[in-house]
Structures are given as structure tokens and as C-alpha cells.
Backbone as CSV, one residue per row, in Angstrom:
resi,resn,N_x,N_y,N_z,CA_x,CA_y,CA_z,C_x,C_y,C_z
1,UNK,68.058,2.008,74.021,68.158,3.206,74.823,69.079,4.200,74.106
2,UNK,68.630,5.421,74.012,69.383,6.448,73.315,70.154,7.296,74.323
3,UNK,71.450,7.525,74.057,72.274,8.338,74.943,72.138,9.813,74.599
4,UNK,72.129,10.628,75.637,72.108,12.074,75.458,73.554,12.549,75.357
5,UNK,74.033,12.773,74.139,75.439,13.135,73.940,75.764,14.538,74.443
6,UNK,74.790,15.429,74.451,75.074,16.779,74.955,75.326,16.753,76.458
7,UNK,74.627,15.880,77.183,74.864,15.749,78.624,76.244,15.149,78.876
8,UNK,76.664,14.203,78.030,77.989,13.606,78.183,79.080,14.638,77.917
9,UNK,78.853,15.490,76.951,79.858,16.499,76.622,80.065,17.466,77.777
10,UNK,79.013,17.775,78.505,79.117,18.708,79.619,79.891,18.109,80.788
11,UNK,79.827,16.805,80.961,80.493,16.173,82.097,81.890,15.663,81.737
12,UNK,82.234,15.696,80.467,83.555,15.211,80.061,84.634,16.142,80.623
13,UNK,85.728,15.567,81.078,86.812,16.420,81.599,87.401,17.275,80.484
14,UNK,87.907,18.451,80.835,88.486,19.305,79.793,89.726,18.660,79.190
15,UNK,89.943,18.944,77.934,91.139,18.437,77.262,92.336,19.280,77.700
16,UNK,93.483,18.634,77.837,94.695,19.319,78.253,95.681,19.345,77.088
17,UNK,96.375,20.449,76.974,97.403,20.601,75.947,98.696,21.049,76.625
18,UNK,99.801,20.768,75.977,101.101,21.189,76.488,101.824,21.950,75.383
19,UNK,102.209,23.178,75.702,103.042,23.972,74.797,104.462,23.912,75.329
20,UNK,105.411,23.630,74.456,106.831,23.659,74.809,107.523,24.731,73.977
21,UNK,108.190,25.635,74.652,109.046,26.608,73.983,110.466,26.161,74.330
22,UNK,111.204,25.743,73.310,112.504,25.129,73.552,113.656,26.035,73.105
23,UNK,114.634,26.118,73.983,115.904,26.778,73.671,115.746,28.217,73.179
24,UNK,114.963,28.979,73.921,114.831,30.408,73.651,116.114,31.072,74.154
25,UNK,116.912,31.572,73.232,118.246,32.100,73.563,118.178,33.622,73.667
26,UNK,118.469,34.123,74.870,118.398,35.552,75.131,119.658,36.013,75.851
27,UNK,119.804,37.322,75.979,120.921,37.905,76.717,120.353,38.817,77.795
28,UNK,120.962,38.758,78.984,120.506,39.586,80.096,121.648,39.791,81.078
29,UNK,121.411,40.680,82.019,122.346,40.852,83.129,121.924,39.866,84.214
30,UNK,122.794,38.898,84.497,122.466,37.876,85.500,123.714,37.601,86.326
31,UNK,123.594,37.793,87.632,124.706,37.528,88.530,125.029,38.740,89.376
32,UNK,125.896,38.530,90.343,126.241,39.614,91.271,127.742,39.900,91.320
33,UNK,128.544,39.113,90.624,129.969,39.420,90.528,130.147,40.659,89.645
34,UNK,131.182,41.449,89.878,131.344,42.703,89.125,131.250,42.532,87.605
35,UNK,131.909,41.526,87.058,131.867,41.350,85.599,130.467,40.965,85.112
36,UNK,129.686,40.301,85.982,128.330,39.906,85.601,127.369,41.093,85.595
37,UNK,127.642,42.091,86.405,126.767,43.263,86.463,127.074,44.267,85.355
38,UNK,128.212,44.088,84.688,128.621,45.026,83.646,128.409,44.496,82.232
39,UNK,128.293,43.183,82.087,128.212,42.580,80.760,127.064,41.580,80.702
40,UNK,126.238,41.688,79.661,125.141,40.734,79.503,125.688,39.335,79.221
41,UNK,124.913,38.341,79.661,125.285,36.948,79.441,124.159,36.230,78.719
42,UNK,124.519,35.142,78.079,123.518,34.306,77.415,122.758,33.498,78.449
43,UNK,121.461,33.318,78.196,120.655,32.365,78.941,119.830,31.580,77.919
44,UNK,119.539,30.340,78.246,118.733,29.487,77.373,117.513,29.056,78.178
45,UNK,116.333,29.402,77.668,115.086,29.199,78.409,114.263,28.105,77.755
46,UNK,113.791,27.172,78.597,112.865,26.134,78.165,111.619,26.232,79.022
47,UNK,110.477,26.286,78.340,109.201,26.505,79.002,108.242,25.384,78.623
48,UNK,107.521,24.891,79.612,106.434,23.944,79.376,105.185,24.533,80.018
49,UNK,104.135,24.689,79.232,102.877,25.248,79.726,101.770,24.224,79.490
50,UNK,101.154,23.756,80.573,100.021,22.838,80.502,98.755,23.668,80.657
51,UNK,97.850,23.549,79.708,96.648,24.375,79.787,95.422,23.625,79.280
52,UNK,94.263,24.136,79.719,92.993,23.591,79.260,92.728,24.135,77.861
53,UNK,92.585,23.242,76.912,92.329,23.655,75.539,90.837,23.453,75.254
54,UNK,90.217,24.478,74.719,88.779,24.400,74.450,88.516,23.647,73.153
55,UNK,87.320,23.134,73.043,86.924,22.472,71.802,86.946,23.456,70.641
56,UNK,86.675,24.724,70.931,86.708,25.747,69.882,88.128,25.881,69.305
57,UNK,89.121,25.875,70.174,90.499,25.954,69.689,90.844,24.729,68.852
58,UNK,90.370,23.579,69.269,90.626,22.353,68.510,89.909,22.370,67.163
59,UNK,88.890,23.238,67.069,88.143,23.382,65.823,88.623,24.599,65.027
60,UNK,89.848,25.066,65.326,90.522,26.118,64.569,90.032,27.540,64.837
61,UNK,89.442,27.793,65.998,89.070,29.156,66.376,90.270,29.783,67.091
62,UNK,90.991,30.618,66.378,92.258,31.176,66.843,92.113,31.917,68.170
63,UNK,91.055,32.686,68.304,90.865,33.507,69.505,90.682,32.681,70.779
64,UNK,90.406,31.404,70.650,90.205,30.536,71.815,91.478,29.802,72.237
65,UNK,92.539,29.948,71.479,93.790,29.238,71.778,94.677,30.090,72.679
66,UNK,95.535,29.427,73.435,96.550,30.128,74.215,97.627,30.586,73.231
67,UNK,97.905,31.866,73.217,98.828,32.424,72.235,100.264,32.342,72.769
68,UNK,101.003,31.350,72.323,102.370,31.166,72.813,103.300,32.277,72.337
69,UNK,102.956,32.928,71.236,103.773,34.046,70.770,103.686,35.214,71.756
70,UNK,102.499,35.453,72.287,102.321,36.512,73.281,103.120,36.208,74.539
71,UNK,103.077,34.963,74.986,103.845,34.550,76.166,105.339,34.749,75.904
72,UNK,105.808,34.288,74.756,107.232,34.395,74.427,107.678,35.863,74.366
73,UNK,106.854,36.732,73.785,107.217,38.152,73.695,107.332,38.785,75.084
74,UNK,106.419,38.415,75.996,106.493,38.937,77.369,107.764,38.457,78.060
75,UNK,108.099,37.196,77.856,109.318,36.633,78.450,110.538,37.350,77.883
76,UNK,110.588,37.504,76.587,111.732,38.156,75.946,111.916,39.572,76.478
77,UNK,110.837,40.328,76.519,110.918,41.713,77.002,111.408,41.756,78.448
78,UNK,110.846,40.900,79.302,111.212,40.894,80.720,112.679,40.509,80.922
79,UNK,113.114,39.484,80.229,114.491,38.993,80.390,115.500,40.002,79.837
80,UNK,115.249,40.491,78.640,116.223,41.382,78.008,116.291,42.759,78.667
81,UNK,115.195,43.212,79.268,115.187,44.524,79.919,115.550,44.454,81.402
82,UNK,115.636,43.245,81.955,115.840,43.091,83.388,117.288,42.947,83.812
83,UNK,117.466,43.026,85.126,118.750,42.751,85.785,118.431,41.827,86.953
84,UNK,119.168,40.731,87.037,118.872,39.707,88.030,120.152,39.309,88.745
85,UNK,120.082,39.223,90.057,121.232,38.763,90.831,121.311,37.241,90.812
86,UNK,120.150,36.608,90.913,120.105,35.143,91.031,119.291,34.505,89.915
87,UNK,119.710,33.325,89.503,118.980,32.534,88.533,117.584,32.195,89.077
88,UNK,117.491,31.991,90.377,116.196,31.670,90.998,115.164,32.764,90.720
89,UNK,115.579,34.002,90.832,114.660,35.124,90.598,114.220,35.167,89.140
90,UNK,115.171,35.002,88.232,114.854,35.027,86.811,113.870,33.916,86.450
91,UNK,114.120,32.710,86.928,113.231,31.583,86.627,111.843,31.828,87.224
92,UNK,111.786,32.331,88.461,110.495,32.603,89.101,109.709,33.657,88.328
93,UNK,110.376,34.684,87.845,109.695,35.718,87.059,109.111,35.153,85.771
94,UNK,109.890,34.342,85.067,109.408,33.740,83.821,108.236,32.807,84.113
95,UNK,108.318,32.073,85.202,107.222,31.185,85.599,105.943,31.977,85.859
96,UNK,106.054,33.122,86.515,104.886,33.979,86.752,104.253,34.431,85.441
97,UNK,105.082,34.791,84.472,104.566,35.210,83.160,103.804,34.062,82.509
98,UNK,104.330,32.851,82.632,103.686,31.677,82.026,102.338,31.359,82.662
99,UNK,102.145,31.755,83.902,100.905,31.435,84.625,99.863,32.554,84.557
100,UNK,100.104,33.593,83.773,99.173,34.721,83.720,97.810,34.361,83.146
101,UNK,97.761,33.513,82.155,96.489,33.168,81.524,95.682,32.239,82.431
102,UNK,94.376,32.492,82.568,93.539,31.610,83.394,93.405,30.196,82.837
103,UNK,93.749,29.989,81.568,93.702,28.656,80.971,94.818,27.755,81.496
104,UNK,95.913,28.361,81.974,97.102,27.603,82.351,96.881,26.905,83.687
105,UNK,97.165,25.623,83.703,96.998,24.790,84.886,98.332,24.589,85.604
106,UNK,99.384,24.380,84.836,100.696,24.057,85.402,101.760,24.552,84.436
107,UNK,102.867,25.004,84.992,103.962,25.450,84.140,105.286,25.034,84.747
108,UNK,106.258,24.836,83.875,107.607,24.430,84.293,108.601,25.223,83.448
109,UNK,109.582,25.825,84.112,110.575,26.641,83.416,111.971,26.195,83.844
110,UNK,112.831,25.988,82.871,114.243,25.704,83.104,115.055,26.757,82.375
111,UNK,115.980,27.368,83.097,116.866,28.331,82.456,118.309,27.890,82.684
112,UNK,119.033,27.806,81.572,120.455,27.470,81.597,121.267,28.746,81.516
113,UNK,122.354,28.753,82.259,123.331,29.832,82.184,124.616,29.190,81.654
114,UNK,124.808,29.233,80.322,125.980,28.579,79.732,127.292,29.155,80.269
115,UNK,128.250,28.305,80.435,129.611,28.688,80.835,129.681,29.326,82.223
116,UNK,128.708,29.038,83.079,128.729,29.585,84.432,129.824,28.931,85.280
117,UNK,130.128,27.684,84.974,131.209,26.972,85.659,132.276,26.588,84.644
118,UNK,133.490,26.621,85.077,134.633,26.418,84.199,134.598,25.114,83.399
119,UNK,134.247,24.010,84.014,134.308,22.723,83.332,132.932,22.164,82.983
120,UNK,131.909,23.015,82.974,130.549,22.572,82.666,130.003,23.345,81.471
121,UNK,129.159,22.687,80.687,128.520,23.371,79.566,127.606,24.485,80.065
122,UNK,126.895,24.209,81.159,125.995,25.218,81.713,125.572,24.818,83.122
123,UNK,124.946,25.769,83.783,124.264,25.521,85.052,122.812,25.877,84.785
124,UNK,121.895,25.043,85.256,120.482,25.350,85.025,119.702,25.242,86.325
125,UNK,118.567,25.901,86.311,117.636,25.852,87.443,116.247,25.643,86.877
126,UNK,115.483,24.765,87.517,114.114,24.474,87.098,113.164,24.766,88.245
127,UNK,112.076,25.444,87.928,110.977,25.633,88.868,109.694,25.252,88.151
128,UNK,108.766,24.690,88.895,107.455,24.411,88.329,106.389,24.843,89.317
129,UNK,105.215,25.094,88.782,104.186,25.695,89.613,102.809,25.281,89.129
130,UNK,101.936,24.977,90.076,100.534,24.744,89.755,99.860,26.110,89.720
131,UNK,99.538,26.567,88.543,99.041,27.932,88.349,97.629,28.121,88.884
132,UNK,96.815,27.081,88.868,95.443,27.197,89.370,95.436,27.583,90.835
133,UNK,96.310,26.984,91.628,96.357,27.291,93.055,96.754,28.743,93.276
134,UNK,97.712,29.231,92.518,98.168,30.605,92.725,97.116,31.601,92.274
135,UNK,96.369,31.287,91.194,95.340,32.227,90.759,94.197,32.257,91.756
136,UNK,93.882,31.114,92.374,92.860,31.098,93.417,93.348,31.889,94.630
137,UNK,94.612,31.720,94.985,95.183,32.434,96.123,95.181,33.929,95.854
138,UNK,95.585,34.339,94.647,95.598,35.763,94.314,94.194,36.342,94.376
139,UNK,93.214,35.556,93.928,91.824,36.024,93.959,91.376,36.217,95.404
140,UNK,91.736,35.254,96.262,91.357,35.366,97.677,92.046,36.563,98.340
141,UNK,93.290,36.821,97.981,94.006,37.955,98.559,93.360,39.275,98.141
142,UNK,92.863,39.367,96.905,92.221,40.580,96.434,90.891,40.805,97.145
143,UNK,90.174,39.717,97.420,88.867,39.814,98.050,88.988,40.246,99.505
144,UNK,89.973,39.702,100.218,90.074,39.997,101.648,90.709,41.313,101.959
């Protein structure tokens, strides 16, 4: 008996890839104390993006890959040009940027604020999000 490999390829689950952007060091206005609103502070950003990778990308077709440089540039611009009262807001904004591509299934962002506490190396906050659910929700909101 001969197997139909093209039919198997159509039913195979999509391949998943994970991009990690580690220790992206930026400066921004973060905090609500007077000194924090007047002077930029360091933040260290770690991003994990889980996305569906196409067979074309695995076969070296650049245009089919998720461009992590584009994601990083958007994050850099947003963080460096922004002002944030809370770490929660900053992390949520970066997470939204990571979920913009329809290929992205899930994303996780951790941002450290070094020297935020006197006896600690840093304080960090992590948020993660299932991007597929939010893109479906956004689509439904636009339709209704």
C-alpha cells in the first residue's frame, strides 16, 4: 500500500519555533517618584516569542520568517521614547508589540529594573499572553 505523502503534509501540525531576545538593555523614564520622572533608568528586557514557523522559512525563504530585528526595533523605539509610571504598563506594552504578527501564538516578557531596591540586584515583572486569543478577540471587536 502506497501512502499519499501530500495528504499527510496537509494534516501535520504546524511546526513551532521560539525566538528569545535576551538582556536587551535600554534606558527609559520608569516610575512615579520625582527623581524617576526626571532621570532615565536602565531596564533589561527578556522576550520569548513562540510562533508558527512555515516550511518555507525552514527552507531559507527569508520573507516567510518572523523578523526578530523588526520586533526588537519596535520595542526599542517604544521603550526609549516612552514614559511609564509602572513596570506593569511597560511590560504589557512590550508584550503587545510581540503579539502583533499573526504568526505569534504565545509570548512572554520579563523586564528587570536594576537597583530598584536598595539590597537587590533588580526587581522584575513577567507577563505572558496567548496571542491567538487576543487576535481573535480583536477581530471580533472590529466586526461587531
